[in-house]
N, C-alpha and C positions, 0 to 999 in steps of 0.2 A: 307628606314627606316627598321631597323630590328624589328622583332616582335616575340613573343612567338609562334604564329601560322603561319607557312610558307605558308598556303593555301590562307589566306586573309591578305592583308596589307592595310594600309590607307595612304592617302597623308596628307599633313600638315593640310588640312581643315577637316580631319576626314572622308572623303568619301571612303568607301571600293572600292578596285579595284582588278580585277583578269582577267586572260586570259581565253578565251573559249577553250574547249578541241577540238572541231572540228566544221566545218560548213558543213551541208549536203544540197545540192541543189537537191530537188526532182522535181517531175512533178507538184505537187499542192501547194508546199510551200518551203521556205528556212528556215532551222532550225539551230539556233546557240545553240550548246550544251554547257552548263556551268558546267556539271559534278555534283558531290555531294559537296555542300558547305553549311556552316552554315552562313546565312546572317540575318541581321535585318529584321523584318517583315514589316517595313516601312522605307522609306528613299531613298537616292540616291545611285546608284551603277555606277561605271565606269568599262566598259567591254572592254578589249583589244581583238579584233576579231582575232582569230588565222589564218584564211584563208580569205583574202579579197574577197568579192563577185565580180566576174569578170563582165566586161561590156557585155559579151556574154550571161549572165543570162537573162531569160525572166523578163522584168522589172515589170510586173504586179503580179508576185508571192508575196504573203504575207509573212511576216517575223514572225517567232515564236522563243521563247526562251525556252529551256528545262533546268530545274534546279531541282535536286534531284528527277528525274524521272517524274516531272510534266511539261507538255508543256502548255504554254500560248501564246496568240497572243501579239505581240508588237504593240502598237497603238500610234498615235499622240495625243497631248493634246486635240484635238477636238473630239477624239473618233474614227477617221477613221483608218483602218489598215495601218501599215507601209508596203510598198512594196519594192521590190529589187531596184526600181528606186531611192529611198531615200538613199540606203546604198551601191550602187556600188562604189568600191574604198575606202570605209570607213575602217579605222583601229581601231578606238576607238569610243564607244558610251557611253553617260551618260543616265541612265534610272532611272525613279522614280518608285520604287517598293511600291505598296500598297497592301499587302497581305489581310488586312481586306476587301478591296473592290475587290480583285482579279484582279487587273490591273497592267500592266507594260506600262509606258509611255516613249516614246523616247523624251528626253529633248534636246540633242545636239549630234553632230557627228563631227568627225575629219577625213579628208582624208589623205592618205599617200602622 
């Protein structure tokens, strides 16, 4: 779908989607960098992960997302942190963003 803003596009359901700029696997976490984007302060986002987290990554490392220079932990709906074990081999994730509450919830994932 063509749009006037090439940075963010939406699917037929209206959920914004975009690709991450890089995935950094560190010693204490794995960060999925989303660069600088203008997104709604609340709602669903679909993120195409630029570099799939390899099976060799430490599975207990927590996952964080960095957007517009702000890093936040990615959590499951029950509040527990998402770890590498949940995202090994995943190419796309759907996240519920709630800026007023300051949370990012992993809602679904798709493997390659």
